[in-house]
N, C-alpha and C positions, 0 to 999 in steps of 0.2 A: 784470191780471196774474194768471197761473194759478198756484196753490199745489198742489204734488203732495205727497200723503201717501204716503210709502213704506211697505212692509209691515214694515220694521224699526221705523220710528217708531210704526206702529200697535201692534206687539207690544210695544214699549217702554211705551207708554201703558197698555196692557192689563195689563202687569205691575205698574204702579204703582197703578192704580185699585183692585183688590181690597184691597190693603194699607191704602189710605186709607179704604176702606169697611167694613173688618172691625171689628165692635164689640168692646169690652173682654171678655176671657175671663171666663166665669162662675167663681165661687169654688166649690170648689177646682179648680185646673187641673193638680194634681200631688199626689203623696202628702202627707199630713198627718203630720208628725213629732211624737210626744209624748214629751218627756223625763220620765222618772220618776226623781227625784233620790234614789232609795233602791235597795237591793239587790233583785234579782229574788226572788220568793217571799213578800214581806212583804204586808200587806193593801193598801197603796197600789198595788203592782204587780198583785195579783190582781184588784182592782175595775176598774183601768184595762183590763187584758186582757179582762175580762168584757164591757165595753161597746164595745171597739174594733172587733170584727167587724161589730156591728150598725151602728155609726156609719159604717164603711166602705161597707157596703151602701147606706146612705141617701145618702152623699156621692158615691158613684160613683168614689172614689179610695181607695187603701190608707191605713189608719191604722197607722203604724209606731211601735212603742214601743222607746225606747232608755233603758236604765238607766244612770244616771250619778251614782253615790252620792258622798258626801263632805261633811264640814263641816255636819252636821245638815241636809243638803239644799241647802246654799248652793251647792255646785259646779255641779250641774245647773241650778239656778235662774238663776245668773249666765249660763250659756250661753244661755238663752232670752232674758234681758234684752238681750243682744248680737245676737240674731238679727234678720233682716228682719222688719219688722212687716206682713207680707202675710197672716197667718193660717195659714201653712203650718207653723209651728213653735209648739208649745204647751208649757206646763209642767204636770205633775200636781202641782198645789199642795195644801198642807195647812196646819194651824195653825203647824207649825214653819217653813215657808218663808216665809210671808207675815204672820204675827201675832207669832211669838216671836223669830225671828232678828233682826228689826230692833230688838228691845228689848235683846238680849243680846250682839250683835256691834257694837261701836262703830265698827269699820272694815268693815262689810259691803260687799261689792263691788257691790251692786245696791240700788236704791231700790224697796222693795216696792210703793210707790204710783206713783211717776212712771215707772218703767220698764215698767209692765204694763198690759194691757187686761183687765178682768175679763170672763170668758165665762159660767161657770156653776159652782155647787156641785151635785154629783150623788149624793153619798153621805155618810153620817156613820157612824163606827165607834165605838160605846161600849166603854169599858174595864170589866173586872171586877177586883176585889181578889182575888189568889190567893196562897196560902201554900205553902211547901215541905212535902214529906212529913215527917211526924213532929213538926211543930210542934204542941205540946200545946194546941191550941184547937179549938173546934167551931163558933163563930160570931163575928160582928164584935165583940160585947161582950166575948167572952173574949180575942180578940186585943188589943183596946184595953187590957184589964186587964193583960195580959201585958206589953204595951209600956210601960205606966206602971210596973210592978213592976221591969222591966229597962230602966230609962231610959237611952237612948243606946247600949244593947248590941244590940238587934235591928237587922238590916240590910235594906235594900230595894234592888232592882235597877231599873234604867231602861235605855232605849236611848240614853243620852246626857245630859250636863248641859244643862239648858235645853230638853230635849224635853218633850213633852206628859205622858209617863209620869212623868218627874221632877217636873214642876210640879204634876201632879194629886196626887201623894203629899204635896208640900209643902202643898197645900191641906187634905189630910186631917190632917196633923199640926198645922197652925195651928188648925183647927176643934176638934180634940179634945185639944190640949194634951200630945200624946205627942212623944217625940224618938227618932229612928232614924238610923243611919248609912247614907249614900248610896253605893252601889257602881254606878257607871255602866258600861255596856257599849257596844259599837259597833253594836248592832242589837237587834231584838226577839228574834230567834232565839237568840243566845248568852245573853241575859238570861233567857229562859225555860229554857233548858238548865241554867243555874246554879240555877234554882228547883228543877228536877227532880233535880239532883244534890246538893240540900241545902247549897249553897254560900252562898246568901242566903236570907232568911226569907220575904220578901213582895214583891210588885210590883203595879202596875197594868199590866195586859196586855190587848190587844185581846180581845174576847169570844170570837170564833170560834176562834182558836188556844188560848186558855185552856180552852175546852170540850173540845177534843181531848185536851189533856194531863191534864185532870181526870176524863175520862170513866171511866177504869178505877181511879180512887181514888188515883192517884200524886200528886195535889196537890188542894187544897181551895179552892173558890171561896166567898168570904165575902159578896160583895155587888156590886151592878151600879151603875156610875156614869151611869145614864140616868134619864130621867123616868118611863119605863114599862118593864115586863118585856119580855123578849125571847122570841120564839116558840122560838128554839133553846134557851134556858135558862128554861123557864117556872116552875121552882121556886127560882130564884134572886131573892131580893128586891132591890129597888133600895136604894141608900144612904139615900135619904129615908124609905123604909118603915122602915128600921132606926134612924131617929132621927138620922142623920148625913147631912144633904142635901149631899153633895159630888158635883158633876158632873165626870165623868172621861170624856173622849171626844176624838176628832179628827174632822176633816172632809176631804173630798177634792173637788177641783174642777179646773177648767181655766182657765188664763189664757194670753193671748198677749202678745207684746211691745208696747211703746208704739207709738202711731200705727197700730194695727191697724184696718182698715176696720170701722165699726159693723155693716155689712151681714154681714161675715164672722163677727163675734162672735155676732150674733143667730142666724145659721143653725147655728153650732156649738152654741150653747146649746140650741136647739130639738131638734137631732139627738140630743144627749146626753139630753135629757128624754124623747125617744121611746124611746131605748135602755134606760133604767132601768125602763121599764113593760113591757118584753118578759118573758114568763114565764120564759124560759131564764135571762135575766139575773137576775131576781128570785130564782130558785132558787139561783144561785151566791151572790148577796148573802145569802140566808137562812143557807146553810152557814157563811158567814164572819161571821155576825152584823152585817152591814152594812146600814144603812137607807137606802132609795132616797130621794133628794131631788131637786127640780127648782127651779131659780132662774134668772131672767133676768140678763143682764149687770148691769143696774142694781142688782138685789137682792143680787147677788154682791159688788159693790163696798161696799155698805152693810154686808153681814154680815161681810166681812173687817175692815172699820174697827171694828166693834163688838167683834169677837173679839180684836183687837189690844188695845184698851182694857182688855178683860176680864182678859187675861193680864198686862197692864202692872202691875196691882195687886200680883200675886204677885212678879213680877220685881223691881219697885221696892222691895219690903220685904225681899227676899232679897239685893239688891244684886248680882245675877249679871252678870258682865262676861267675855266670852270674846275671845280673840284669834284 
């Protein structure tokens, strides 16, 4: 019996065979979206925008940044928790989103561990203690003396209840025995504006923005919450040097949704690590007093777990609960 293979049948088979033989597309095969859960212009936004073009060049796909602020970073973070776990949607995470929020929000809409895949930590941002114009103090000891003399009367700003700026000041008060009144704002920009306007007395602020507003003497920087002095502020001593070893800083990293392929996380981690080593990126970091960091996905997961436990000591003692 003779079987005839028609041209139509041959074309049909040929149309199917390439589909069956096509290998899985390499990651990434589309734009990588990074949600920054804070307003544009803040340190988190600046450091992400510094590395995004370099990452894009390495990945061969655009790295698109989307600002989605609200609820101490929880709004944008929840959006990533619900995204597809293919590596094309990431969160610009920090201590608020993945270490502190799980401790202060009993009804948090995401699980900071189960809903995410660690990728990397790529920067740290130390804080400085800065005072308003006209506050009659010259240094940290003078400030602490004034705070003790005016117990409960001085005010401190933060960018929200349960934020790193708030909890860093709580650490300082606990370690020195002073009491001050907390005045929370909706972000670092309005908080620092209140400092400049003399509406509040003191706050822990990111070192880069603090240097800018203190440069002309409008405000005074008393100490740095890092282990070493910064190149941007070489004459500002650390809190430890001043006899009050309070660490005050934030970190910035990338995480993806749960079930994200390990290969994608590893590649993104490597690309971010390459980006922070570029001279142009390091110059932006220097002007913002951000310190480049490189971590693998495994190291990132361990770091965040340790940071959460570190903040838990403060949150538990203060009994902070937010709705």
